PyMOL Python script that loads the backbone (N, CA, C, O; Angstrom):
from pymol import cmd

cmd.read_pdbstr("""\
ATOM      1  N   PRO A   1      81.244 231.630 -41.502  1.00  0.00           N
ATOM      2  CA  PRO A   1      82.088 232.060 -42.420  1.00  0.00           C
ATOM      3  C   PRO A   1      83.362 231.205 -42.760  1.00  0.00           C
ATOM      4  O   PRO A   1      83.878 230.450 -41.936  1.00  0.00           O
ATOM      5  N   SER A   2      83.816 231.378 -44.005  1.00  0.00           N
ATOM      6  CA  SER A   2      85.038 230.511 -44.254  1.00  0.00           C
ATOM      7  C   SER A   2      86.304 231.100 -43.996  1.00  0.00           C
ATOM      8  O   SER A   2      86.263 232.229 -43.506  1.00  0.00           O
ATOM      9  N   ALA A   3      87.538 230.547 -44.233  1.00  0.00           N
ATOM     10  CA  ALA A   3      88.840 231.313 -44.031  1.00  0.00           C
ATOM     11  C   ALA A   3      88.950 232.376 -44.879  1.00  0.00           C
ATOM     12  O   ALA A   3      89.811 233.215 -44.615  1.00  0.00           O
ATOM     13  N   GLU A   4      88.200 232.532 -45.929  1.00  0.00           N
ATOM     14  CA  GLU A   4      88.568 233.615 -46.934  1.00  0.00           C
ATOM     15  C   GLU A   4      87.564 234.841 -46.716  1.00  0.00           C
ATOM     16  O   GLU A   4      87.482 235.746 -47.547  1.00  0.00           O
ATOM     17  N   GLY A   5      86.812 234.809 -45.548  1.00  0.00           N
ATOM     18  CA  GLY A   5      85.926 235.833 -45.317  1.00  0.00           C
ATOM     19  C   GLY A   5      84.535 235.767 -46.056  1.00  0.00           C
ATOM     20  O   GLY A   5      83.617 236.556 -45.835  1.00  0.00           O
ATOM     21  N   LYS A   6      84.494 234.793 -46.905  1.00  0.00           N
ATOM     22  CA  LYS A   6      83.190 234.609 -47.711  1.00  0.00           C
ATOM     23  C   LYS A   6      82.332 233.695 -46.898  1.00  0.00           C
ATOM     24  O   LYS A   6      82.920 232.824 -46.257  1.00  0.00           O
ATOM     25  N   LEU A   7      80.974 233.763 -46.825  1.00  0.00           N
ATOM     26  CA  LEU A   7      80.191 232.926 -46.331  1.00  0.00           C
ATOM     27  C   LEU A   7      80.176 231.607 -46.933  1.00  0.00           C
ATOM     28  O   LEU A   7      80.194 231.439 -48.152  1.00  0.00           O
ATOM     29  N   SER A   8      80.141 230.605 -46.021  1.00  0.00           N
ATOM     30  CA  SER A   8      80.018 229.162 -46.479  1.00  0.00           C
ATOM     31  C   SER A   8      78.591 228.685 -46.610  1.00  0.00           C
ATOM     32  O   SER A   8      77.822 228.786 -45.654  1.00  0.00           O
ATOM     33  N   TYR A   9      78.251 228.218 -47.652  1.00  0.00           N
ATOM     34  CA  TYR A   9      76.825 227.718 -47.849  1.00  0.00           C
ATOM     35  C   TYR A   9      76.709 226.140 -47.816  1.00  0.00           C
ATOM     36  O   TYR A   9      75.707 225.559 -48.233  1.00  0.00           O
ATOM     37  N   GLY A  10      77.741 225.531 -47.321  1.00  0.00           N
ATOM     38  CA  GLY A  10      77.851 224.109 -47.105  1.00  0.00           C
ATOM     39  C   GLY A  10      77.987 223.167 -48.476  1.00  0.00           C
ATOM     40  O   GLY A  10      77.978 223.702 -49.584  1.00  0.00           O
ATOM     41  N   GLY A  11      78.098 221.900 -48.335  1.00  0.00           N
ATOM     42  CA  GLY A  11      78.302 221.081 -49.329  1.00  0.00           C
ATOM     43  C   GLY A  11      77.180 220.960 -50.385  1.00  0.00           C
ATOM     44  O   GLY A  11      76.131 221.581 -50.215  1.00  0.00           O
ATOM     45  N   ALA A  12      77.372 220.165 -51.488  1.00  0.00           N
ATOM     46  CA  ALA A  12      76.575 219.752 -52.563  1.00  0.00           C
ATOM     47  C   ALA A  12      75.838 221.037 -53.229  1.00  0.00           C
ATOM     48  O   ALA A  12      74.694 221.048 -53.683  1.00  0.00           O
ATOM     49  N   LEU A  13      76.655 221.995 -53.187  1.00  0.00           N
ATOM     50  CA  LEU A  13      76.282 223.016 -54.212  1.00  0.00           C
ATOM     51  C   LEU A  13      77.421 223.411 -55.169  1.00  0.00           C
ATOM     52  O   LEU A  13      78.585 223.412 -54.769  1.00  0.00           O
ATOM     53  N   LEU A  14      77.127 223.715 -56.311  1.00  0.00           N
ATOM     54  CA  LEU A  14      78.027 224.002 -57.475  1.00  0.00           C
ATOM     55  C   LEU A  14      78.766 225.118 -57.170  1.00  0.00           C
ATOM     56  O   LEU A  14      78.274 225.891 -56.348  1.00  0.00           O
ATOM     57  N   PRO A  15      79.966 225.409 -57.704  1.00  0.00           N
ATOM     58  CA  PRO A  15      80.759 226.763 -57.355  1.00  0.00           C
ATOM     59  C   PRO A  15      79.877 227.930 -57.776  1.00  0.00           C
ATOM     60  O   PRO A  15      79.397 227.995 -58.908  1.00  0.00           O
ATOM     61  N   GLY A  16      79.687 228.794 -56.892  1.00  0.00           N
ATOM     62  CA  GLY A  16      78.819 230.085 -57.202  1.00  0.00           C
ATOM     63  C   GLY A  16      77.395 229.774 -57.009  1.00  0.00           C
ATOM     64  O   GLY A  16      76.619 230.729 -57.017  1.00  0.00           O
ATOM     65  N   GLU A  17      76.926 228.578 -56.836  1.00  0.00           N
ATOM     66  CA  GLU A  17      75.398 228.427 -56.754  1.00  0.00           C
ATOM     67  C   GLU A  17      74.972 229.001 -55.512  1.00  0.00           C
ATOM     68  O   GLU A  17      73.899 229.600 -55.447  1.00  0.00           O
ATOM     69  N   GLY A  18      75.794 228.855 -54.430  1.00  0.00           N
ATOM     70  CA  GLY A  18      75.241 229.471 -53.034  1.00  0.00           C
ATOM     71  C   GLY A  18      75.173 230.929 -53.015  1.00  0.00           C
ATOM     72  O   GLY A  18      74.324 231.498 -52.328  1.00  0.00           O
ATOM     73  N   GLU A  19      76.130 231.654 -53.823  1.00  0.00           N
ATOM     74  CA  GLU A  19      76.118 232.968 -53.720  1.00  0.00           C
ATOM     75  C   GLU A  19      75.007 233.417 -54.737  1.00  0.00           C
ATOM     76  O   GLU A  19      74.475 234.493 -54.466  1.00  0.00           O
ATOM     77  N   ALA A  20      74.588 232.788 -55.823  1.00  0.00           N
ATOM     78  CA  ALA A  20      73.600 233.117 -56.538  1.00  0.00           C
ATOM     79  C   ALA A  20      72.302 233.093 -55.838  1.00  0.00           C
ATOM     80  O   ALA A  20      71.528 234.048 -55.910  1.00  0.00           O
ATOM     81  N   ILE A  21      72.030 231.961 -55.120  1.00  0.00           N
ATOM     82  CA  ILE A  21      70.829 231.962 -54.448  1.00  0.00           C
ATOM     83  C   ILE A  21      70.683 232.836 -53.368  1.00  0.00           C
ATOM     84  O   ILE A  21      69.606 233.371 -53.103  1.00  0.00           O
ATOM     85  N   ALA A  22      71.809 233.025 -52.673  1.00  0.00           N
ATOM     86  CA  ALA A  22      71.811 234.055 -51.674  1.00  0.00           C
ATOM     87  C   ALA A  22      71.425 235.432 -52.168  1.00  0.00           C
ATOM     88  O   ALA A  22      70.719 236.174 -51.486  1.00  0.00           O
ATOM     89  N   ALA A  23      71.924 235.791 -53.444  1.00  0.00           N
ATOM     90  CA  ALA A  23      71.526 237.090 -53.939  1.00  0.00           C
ATOM     91  C   ALA A  23      69.986 237.296 -53.924  1.00  0.00           C
ATOM     92  O   ALA A  23      69.479 238.362 -53.575  1.00  0.00           O
ATOM     93  N   TYR A  24      69.295 236.245 -54.311  1.00  0.00           N
ATOM     94  CA  TYR A  24      67.847 236.370 -54.377  1.00  0.00           C
ATOM     95  C   TYR A  24      67.163 236.390 -53.050  1.00  0.00           C
ATOM     96  O   TYR A  24      66.066 236.936 -52.930  1.00  0.00           O
ATOM     97  N   VAL A  25      67.796 235.791 -52.008  1.00  0.00           N
ATOM     98  CA  VAL A  25      67.333 235.718 -50.750  1.00  0.00           C
ATOM     99  C   VAL A  25      67.581 237.131 -50.068  1.00  0.00           C
ATOM    100  O   VAL A  25      66.713 237.638 -49.357  1.00  0.00           O
ATOM    101  N   GLN A  26      68.481 237.586 -50.249  1.00  0.00           N
ATOM    102  CA  GLN A  26      68.899 238.806 -49.708  1.00  0.00           C
ATOM    103  C   GLN A  26      67.982 239.931 -50.255  1.00  0.00           C
ATOM    104  O   GLN A  26      67.425 240.748 -49.523  1.00  0.00           O
ATOM    105  N   ALA A  27      67.883 239.904 -51.479  1.00  0.00           N
ATOM    106  CA  ALA A  27      66.926 240.928 -52.278  1.00  0.00           C
ATOM    107  C   ALA A  27      65.352 240.714 -51.792  1.00  0.00           C
ATOM    108  O   ALA A  27      64.468 241.535 -52.036  1.00  0.00           O
ATOM    109  N   GLY A  28      65.160 239.529 -51.097  1.00  0.00           N
ATOM    110  CA  GLY A  28      63.625 239.312 -50.810  1.00  0.00           C
ATOM    111  C   GLY A  28      62.830 238.642 -52.047  1.00  0.00           C
ATOM    112  O   GLY A  28      61.604 238.541 -52.005  1.00  0.00           O
ATOM    113  N   LYS A  29      63.571 238.197 -53.130  1.00  0.00           N
ATOM    114  CA  LYS A  29      62.957 237.767 -54.298  1.00  0.00           C
ATOM    115  C   LYS A  29      62.759 235.972 -54.218  1.00  0.00           C
ATOM    116  O   LYS A  29      63.465 235.211 -53.557  1.00  0.00           O
ATOM    117  N   ARG A  30      61.785 235.660 -54.949  1.00  0.00           N
ATOM    118  CA  ARG A  30      61.585 234.253 -55.294  1.00  0.00           C
ATOM    119  C   ARG A  30      62.918 233.590 -56.028  1.00  0.00           C
ATOM    120  O   ARG A  30      63.423 234.153 -56.999  1.00  0.00           O
ATOM    121  N   ILE A  31      63.325 232.642 -55.615  1.00  0.00           N
ATOM    122  CA  ILE A  31      64.438 231.917 -56.232  1.00  0.00           C
ATOM    123  C   ILE A  31      63.850 231.124 -57.496  1.00  0.00           C
ATOM    124  O   ILE A  31      62.991 230.247 -57.406  1.00  0.00           O
ATOM    125  N   PRO A  32      64.391 231.527 -58.584  1.00  0.00           N
ATOM    126  CA  PRO A  32      63.869 230.790 -59.898  1.00  0.00           C
ATOM    127  C   PRO A  32      64.217 229.421 -59.921  1.00  0.00           C
ATOM    128  O   PRO A  32      65.252 228.998 -59.404  1.00  0.00           O
ATOM    129  N   ARG A  33      63.343 228.677 -60.533  1.00  0.00           N
ATOM    130  CA  ARG A  33      63.735 227.393 -60.784  1.00  0.00           C
ATOM    131  C   ARG A  33      64.212 227.127 -62.292  1.00  0.00           C
ATOM    132  O   ARG A  33      64.192 228.014 -63.145  1.00  0.00           O
ATOM    133  N   ARG A  34      64.574 226.022 -62.496  1.00  0.00           N
ATOM    134  CA  ARG A  34      65.007 225.640 -63.784  1.00  0.00           C
ATOM    135  C   ARG A  34      63.990 225.809 -64.775  1.00  0.00           C
ATOM    136  O   ARG A  34      62.956 225.162 -64.611  1.00  0.00           O
ATOM    137  N   GLY A  35      64.106 226.712 -65.978  1.00  0.00           N
ATOM    138  CA  GLY A  35      63.184 227.020 -66.896  1.00  0.00           C
ATOM    139  C   GLY A  35      62.384 228.243 -66.589  1.00  0.00           C
ATOM    140  O   GLY A  35      61.507 228.664 -67.344  1.00  0.00           O
ATOM    141  N   GLU A  36      62.764 228.878 -65.290  1.00  0.00           N
ATOM    142  CA  GLU A  36      62.060 229.981 -65.017  1.00  0.00           C
ATOM    143  C   GLU A  36      62.929 231.197 -65.147  1.00  0.00           C
ATOM    144  O   GLU A  36      62.361 232.289 -65.162  1.00  0.00           O
ATOM    145  N   VAL A  37      64.345 231.140 -65.252  1.00  0.00           N
ATOM    146  CA  VAL A  37      65.209 232.258 -65.365  1.00  0.00           C
ATOM    147  C   VAL A  37      64.692 233.122 -66.350  1.00  0.00           C
ATOM    148  O   VAL A  37      64.223 232.699 -67.406  1.00  0.00           O
ATOM    149  N   GLY A  38      64.768 234.514 -66.001  1.00  0.00           N
ATOM    150  CA  GLY A  38      64.514 235.529 -66.900  1.00  0.00           C
ATOM    151  C   GLY A  38      62.872 235.930 -66.817  1.00  0.00           C
ATOM    152  O   GLY A  38      62.375 236.866 -67.444  1.00  0.00           O
ATOM    153  N   MET A  39      62.226 235.136 -66.022  1.00  0.00           N
ATOM    154  CA  MET A  39      60.803 235.471 -65.852  1.00  0.00           C
ATOM    155  C   MET A  39      60.673 236.085 -64.436  1.00  0.00           C
ATOM    156  O   MET A  39      61.428 235.713 -63.538  1.00  0.00           O
ATOM    157  N   ASN A  40      59.755 236.988 -64.239  1.00  0.00           N
ATOM    158  CA  ASN A  40      59.533 237.494 -62.790  1.00  0.00           C
ATOM    159  C   ASN A  40      58.349 236.630 -62.077  1.00  0.00           C
ATOM    160  O   ASN A  40      57.653 235.845 -62.720  1.00  0.00           O
ATOM    161  N   ALA A  41      58.221 236.819 -60.918  1.00  0.00           N
ATOM    162  CA  ALA A  41      57.187 236.029 -60.052  1.00  0.00           C
ATOM    163  C   ALA A  41      55.696 236.128 -60.728  1.00  0.00           C
ATOM    164  O   ALA A  41      54.972 235.138 -60.833  1.00  0.00           O
ATOM    165  N   ASP A  42      55.332 237.400 -61.160  1.00  0.00           N
ATOM    166  CA  ASP A  42      54.147 237.508 -61.751  1.00  0.00           C
ATOM    167  C   ASP A  42      53.785 236.835 -62.887  1.00  0.00           C
ATOM    168  O   ASP A  42      52.659 236.390 -63.108  1.00  0.00           O
ATOM    169  N   GLU A  43      54.932 236.744 -63.756  1.00  0.00           N
ATOM    170  CA  GLU A  43      54.851 235.855 -65.063  1.00  0.00           C
ATOM    171  C   GLU A  43      54.624 234.417 -64.774  1.00  0.00           C
ATOM    172  O   GLU A  43      53.741 233.774 -65.342  1.00  0.00           O
ATOM    173  N   ILE A  44      55.435 233.913 -63.880  1.00  0.00           N
ATOM    174  CA  ILE A  44      55.318 232.467 -63.476  1.00  0.00           C
ATOM    175  C   ILE A  44      53.911 232.363 -62.924  1.00  0.00           C
ATOM    176  O   ILE A  44      53.225 231.518 -63.499  1.00  0.00           O
ATOM    177  N   GLU A  45      53.378 232.967 -62.028  1.00  0.00           N
ATOM    178  CA  GLU A  45      52.253 232.698 -61.517  1.00  0.00           C
ATOM    179  C   GLU A  45      51.133 232.882 -62.535  1.00  0.00           C
ATOM    180  O   GLU A  45      50.089 232.282 -62.281  1.00  0.00           O
ATOM    181  N   HIS A  46      51.181 233.592 -63.614  1.00  0.00           N
ATOM    182  CA  HIS A  46      50.169 233.696 -64.454  1.00  0.00           C
ATOM    183  C   HIS A  46      50.191 232.281 -65.364  1.00  0.00           C
ATOM    184  O   HIS A  46      49.205 231.581 -65.593  1.00  0.00           O
ATOM    185  N   PHE A  47      51.458 232.056 -65.787  1.00  0.00           N
ATOM    186  CA  PHE A  47      51.682 230.778 -66.431  1.00  0.00           C
ATOM    187  C   PHE A  47      50.985 229.461 -65.720  1.00  0.00           C
ATOM    188  O   PHE A  47      50.392 228.614 -66.388  1.00  0.00           O
ATOM    189  N   GLU A  48      51.112 229.397 -64.447  1.00  0.00           N
ATOM    190  CA  GLU A  48      50.888 228.197 -63.622  1.00  0.00           C
ATOM    191  C   GLU A  48      49.310 228.365 -63.374  1.00  0.00           C
ATOM    192  O   GLU A  48      48.637 227.367 -63.119  1.00  0.00           O
ATOM    193  N   GLN A  49      48.692 229.719 -63.456  1.00  0.00           N
ATOM    194  CA  GLN A  49      47.259 229.697 -63.523  1.00  0.00           C
ATOM    195  C   GLN A  49      46.711 229.374 -64.780  1.00  0.00           C
ATOM    196  O   GLN A  49      45.563 228.929 -64.821  1.00  0.00           O
ATOM    197  N   LEU A  50      47.341 229.526 -65.773  1.00  0.00           N
ATOM    198  CA  LEU A  50      46.743 228.989 -66.988  1.00  0.00           C
ATOM    199  C   LEU A  50      46.819 227.389 -66.988  1.00  0.00           C
ATOM    200  O   LEU A  50      46.049 226.692 -67.649  1.00  0.00           O
ATOM    201  N   GLY A  51      47.805 226.907 -66.195  1.00  0.00           N
ATOM    202  CA  GLY A  51      47.617 225.400 -66.131  1.00  0.00           C
ATOM    203  C   GLY A  51      49.029 224.902 -66.562  1.00  0.00           C
ATOM    204  O   GLY A  51      49.204 223.685 -66.511  1.00  0.00           O
ATOM    205  N   TYR A  52      49.936 225.594 -66.931  1.00  0.00           N
ATOM    206  CA  TYR A  52      51.311 225.215 -67.291  1.00  0.00           C
ATOM    207  C   TYR A  52      51.845 224.928 -65.873  1.00  0.00           C
ATOM    208  O   TYR A  52      51.594 225.598 -64.871  1.00  0.00           O
ATOM    209  N   VAL A  53      52.798 223.580 -65.961  1.00  0.00           N
ATOM    210  CA  VAL A  53      53.321 222.998 -64.878  1.00  0.00           C
ATOM    211  C   VAL A  53      54.964 223.380 -65.075  1.00  0.00           C
ATOM    212  O   VAL A  53      55.674 222.802 -65.897  1.00  0.00           O
ATOM    213  N   MET A  54      55.410 224.395 -64.228  1.00  0.00           N
ATOM    214  CA  MET A  54      56.776 224.800 -64.327  1.00  0.00           C
ATOM    215  C   MET A  54      57.705 223.729 -63.895  1.00  0.00           C
ATOM    216  O   MET A  54      57.442 222.972 -62.961  1.00  0.00           O
ATOM    217  N   SER A  55      58.786 223.679 -64.583  1.00  0.00           N
ATOM    218  CA  SER A  55      59.665 222.510 -64.299  1.00  0.00           C
ATOM    219  C   SER A  55      60.207 222.296 -62.948  1.00  0.00           C
ATOM    220  O   SER A  55      60.661 221.192 -62.649  1.00  0.00           O
ATOM    221  N   GLY A  56      60.192 223.399 -62.002  1.00  0.00           N
ATOM    222  CA  GLY A  56      60.489 223.092 -60.635  1.00  0.00           C
ATOM    223  C   GLY A  56      59.421 222.380 -59.940  1.00  0.00           C
ATOM    224  O   GLY A  56      59.704 221.808 -58.887  1.00  0.00           O
ATOM    225  N   SER A  57      58.234 222.341 -60.393  1.00  0.00           N
ATOM    226  CA  SER A  57      57.070 221.717 -59.662  1.00  0.00           C
ATOM    227  C   SER A  57      56.825 220.256 -60.107  1.00  0.00           C
ATOM    228  O   SER A  57      55.984 219.594 -59.498  1.00  0.00           O
ATOM    229  N   ARG A  58      57.498 219.733 -61.110  1.00  0.00           N
ATOM    230  CA  ARG A  58      57.128 218.445 -61.801  1.00  0.00           C
ATOM    231  C   ARG A  58      57.787 217.401 -61.266  1.00  0.00           C
ATOM    232  O   ARG A  58      57.165 216.361 -61.052  1.00  0.00           O
ATOM    233  N   HIS A  59      59.018 217.493 -60.991  1.00  0.00           N
ATOM    234  CA  HIS A  59      59.850 216.222 -60.542  1.00  0.00           C
ATOM    235  C   HIS A  59      60.040 216.271 -58.834  1.00  0.00           C
ATOM    236  O   HIS A  59      60.576 217.231 -58.281  1.00  0.00           O
ATOM    237  N   LYS A  60      59.576 215.226 -58.182  1.00  0.00           N
ATOM    238  CA  LYS A  60      59.758 215.334 -56.850  1.00  0.00           C
ATOM    239  C   LYS A  60      61.124 215.328 -56.456  1.00  0.00           C
ATOM    240  O   LYS A  60      61.416 216.093 -55.537  1.00  0.00           O
ATOM    241  N   ARG A  61      62.107 214.564 -57.000  1.00  0.00           N
ATOM    242  CA  ARG A  61      63.520 214.350 -56.689  1.00  0.00           C
ATOM    243  C   ARG A  61      64.172 215.817 -56.820  1.00  0.00           C
ATOM    244  O   ARG A  61      64.757 216.419 -55.920  1.00  0.00           O
ATOM    245  N   MET A  62      63.951 216.247 -58.093  1.00  0.00           N
ATOM    246  CA  MET A  62      64.566 217.713 -58.289  1.00  0.00           C
ATOM    247  C   MET A  62      64.098 218.610 -57.327  1.00  0.00           C
ATOM    248  O   MET A  62      64.863 219.379 -56.745  1.00  0.00           O
ATOM    249  N   ASN A  63      62.780 218.564 -57.098  1.00  0.00           N
ATOM    250  CA  ASN A  63      62.173 219.490 -56.120  1.00  0.00           C
ATOM    251  C   ASN A  63      62.852 219.469 -54.756  1.00  0.00           C
ATOM    252  O   ASN A  63      63.281 220.483 -54.206  1.00  0.00           O
ATOM    253  N   ALA A  64      62.918 218.201 -54.236  1.00  0.00           N
ATOM    254  CA  ALA A  64      63.701 217.997 -52.864  1.00  0.00           C
ATOM    255  C   ALA A  64      64.931 218.565 -52.929  1.00  0.00           C
ATOM    256  O   ALA A  64      65.253 219.343 -52.031  1.00  0.00           O
ATOM    257  N   ILE A  65      65.840 218.278 -54.006  1.00  0.00           N
ATOM    258  CA  ILE A  65      67.255 218.793 -54.078  1.00  0.00           C
ATOM    259  C   ILE A  65      67.126 220.158 -54.015  1.00  0.00           C
ATOM    260  O   ILE A  65      67.846 220.709 -53.182  1.00  0.00           O
ATOM    261  N   ARG A  66      66.393 220.859 -54.681  1.00  0.00           N
ATOM    262  CA  ARG A  66      66.411 222.331 -54.711  1.00  0.00           C
ATOM    263  C   ARG A  66      65.848 222.832 -53.330  1.00  0.00           C
ATOM    264  O   ARG A  66      66.366 223.867 -52.910  1.00  0.00           O
ATOM    265  N   ILE A  67      64.954 222.305 -52.631  1.00  0.00           N
ATOM    266  CA  ILE A  67      64.613 222.737 -51.338  1.00  0.00           C
ATOM    267  C   ILE A  67      65.740 222.590 -50.292  1.00  0.00           C
ATOM    268  O   ILE A  67      65.924 223.448 -49.429  1.00  0.00           O
ATOM    269  N   ARG A  68      66.548 221.383 -50.408  1.00  0.00           N
ATOM    270  CA  ARG A  68      67.522 221.200 -49.622  1.00  0.00           C
ATOM    271  C   ARG A  68      68.743 222.264 -49.909  1.00  0.00           C
ATOM    272  O   ARG A  68      69.377 222.741 -48.967  1.00  0.00           O
ATOM    273  N   LYS A  69      68.982 222.548 -51.057  1.00  0.00           N
ATOM    274  CA  LYS A  69      69.852 223.590 -51.354  1.00  0.00           C
ATOM    275  C   LYS A  69      69.564 224.924 -50.844  1.00  0.00           C
ATOM    276  O   LYS A  69      70.353 225.619 -50.204  1.00  0.00           O
ATOM    277  N   GLU A  70      68.134 225.288 -51.245  1.00  0.00           N
ATOM    278  CA  GLU A  70      67.586 226.575 -50.668  1.00  0.00           C
ATOM    279  C   GLU A  70      67.769 226.539 -49.135  1.00  0.00           C
ATOM    280  O   GLU A  70      68.138 227.582 -48.596  1.00  0.00           O
ATOM    281  N   ASN A  71      67.556 225.486 -48.407  1.00  0.00           N
ATOM    282  CA  ASN A  71      67.690 225.729 -46.950  1.00  0.00           C
ATOM    283  C   ASN A  71      68.988 225.744 -46.483  1.00  0.00           C
ATOM    284  O   ASN A  71      69.197 226.236 -45.374  1.00  0.00           O
ATOM    285  N   GLN A  72      69.876 225.301 -47.121  1.00  0.00           N
ATOM    286  CA  GLN A  72      71.563 225.322 -46.805  1.00  0.00           C
ATOM    287  C   GLN A  72      71.676 226.895 -46.730  1.00  0.00           C
ATOM    288  O   GLN A  72      72.082 227.493 -45.733  1.00  0.00           O
ATOM    289  N   VAL A  73      71.264 227.500 -47.920  1.00  0.00           N
ATOM    290  CA  VAL A  73      71.666 229.003 -48.072  1.00  0.00           C
ATOM    291  C   VAL A  73      70.961 229.803 -46.894  1.00  0.00           C
ATOM    292  O   VAL A  73      71.601 230.558 -46.162  1.00  0.00           O
ATOM    293  N   TYR A  74      69.402 229.552 -46.743  1.00  0.00           N
ATOM    294  CA  TYR A  74      68.769 230.279 -45.594  1.00  0.00           C
ATOM    295  C   TYR A  74      69.430 230.190 -44.334  1.00  0.00           C
ATOM    296  O   TYR A  74      69.629 231.173 -43.619  1.00  0.00           O
ATOM    297  N   SER A  75      69.831 228.831 -44.003  1.00  0.00           N
ATOM    298  CA  SER A  75      70.718 228.671 -42.796  1.00  0.00           C
ATOM    299  C   SER A  75      71.818 229.522 -42.770  1.00  0.00           C
ATOM    300  O   SER A  75      71.928 230.341 -41.857  1.00  0.00           O
ATOM    301  N   ALA A  76      72.621 229.435 -43.627  1.00  0.00           N
ATOM    302  CA  ALA A  76      73.956 230.123 -43.560  1.00  0.00           C
ATOM    303  C   ALA A  76      73.649 231.719 -43.526  1.00  0.00           C
ATOM    304  O   ALA A  76      74.370 232.468 -42.865  1.00  0.00           O
ATOM    305  N   GLU A  77      72.607 232.171 -44.229  1.00  0.00           N
ATOM    306  CA  GLU A  77      72.225 233.520 -44.197  1.00  0.00           C
ATOM    307  C   GLU A  77      71.718 234.018 -42.860  1.00  0.00           C
ATOM    308  O   GLU A  77      71.897 235.164 -42.446  1.00  0.00           O
ATOM    309  N   GLU A  78      71.040 233.014 -42.191  1.00  0.00           N
ATOM    310  CA  GLU A  78      70.317 233.328 -40.842  1.00  0.00           C
ATOM    311  C   GLU A  78      71.649 233.322 -39.785  1.00  0.00           C
ATOM    312  O   GLU A  78      71.790 234.260 -39.000  1.00  0.00           O
ATOM    313  N   LYS A  79      72.463 232.372 -39.818  1.00  0.00           N
ATOM    314  CA  LYS A  79      73.646 232.388 -38.952  1.00  0.00           C
ATOM    315  C   LYS A  79      74.559 233.667 -39.165  1.00  0.00           C
ATOM    316  O   LYS A  79      75.084 234.214 -38.195  1.00  0.00           O
ATOM    317  N   SER A  80      74.717 234.085 -40.339  1.00  0.00           N
ATOM    318  CA  SER A  80      75.464 235.300 -40.542  1.00  0.00           C
ATOM    319  C   SER A  80      74.651 236.486 -40.023  1.00  0.00           C
ATOM    320  O   SER A  80      75.256 237.378 -39.427  1.00  0.00           O
ATOM    321  N   ALA A  81      73.392 236.565 -40.191  1.00  0.00           N
ATOM    322  CA  ALA A  81      72.721 237.814 -39.616  1.00  0.00           C
ATOM    323  C   ALA A  81      72.719 237.651 -37.948  1.00  0.00           C
ATOM    324  O   ALA A  81      72.860 238.639 -37.227  1.00  0.00           O
ATOM    325  N   LEU A  82      72.563 236.453 -37.472  1.00  0.00           N
ATOM    326  CA  LEU A  82      72.666 236.343 -36.036  1.00  0.00           C
ATOM    327  C   LEU A  82      74.093 236.569 -35.500  1.00  0.00           C
ATOM    328  O   LEU A  82      74.213 236.889 -34.317  1.00  0.00           O
ATOM    329  N   ALA A  83      75.067 236.442 -36.193  1.00  0.00           N
ATOM    330  CA  ALA A  83      76.583 236.814 -35.906  1.00  0.00           C
ATOM    331  C   ALA A  83      76.784 238.105 -35.879  1.00  0.00           C
ATOM    332  O   ALA A  83      77.659 238.537 -35.129  1.00  0.00           O
ATOM    333  N   MET A  84      76.002 239.017 -36.707  1.00  0.00           N
ATOM    334  CA  MET A  84      76.109 240.499 -36.548  1.00  0.00           C
ATOM    335  C   MET A  84      75.536 240.980 -35.407  1.00  0.00           C
ATOM    336  O   MET A  84      75.980 242.036 -34.956  1.00  0.00           O
ATOM    337  N   PHE A  85      74.542 240.365 -34.782  1.00  0.00           N
ATOM    338  CA  PHE A  85      73.910 240.956 -33.676  1.00  0.00           C
ATOM    339  C   PHE A  85      74.669 240.434 -32.140  1.00  0.00           C
ATOM    340  O   PHE A  85      74.367 240.893 -31.038  1.00  0.00           O
ATOM    341  N   ASN A  86      75.621 239.463 -32.376  1.00  0.00           N
ATOM    342  CA  ASN A  86      76.310 238.941 -31.153  1.00  0.00           C
ATOM    343  C   ASN A  86      77.690 239.646 -31.193  1.00  0.00           C
ATOM    344  O   ASN A  86      78.519 239.431 -30.308  1.00  0.00           O
TER     345      ASN A  86
END
""", "prot")
cmd.dss("prot")
cmd.show_as("cartoon", "prot")
cmd.util.cbc("prot")
cmd.orient("prot")
């Protein structure tokens, strides 16, 4: 937690990005990639089965950055959940 009582998601995230990703994590939803916002997981899966390559799957570097950011949020959420038990 940060000094303001808000959860700190670490560096390299844009303002509000950690909170937005965390909202999907807390709701148990798939985190949308660029180009997928506004689509649900079933629609995305349908397009991928048709052969479309969603933007989040195409670029190795962008995908690596996305995974790192998501992992930062997952780590912060896990630490917060563990802190509630202690």
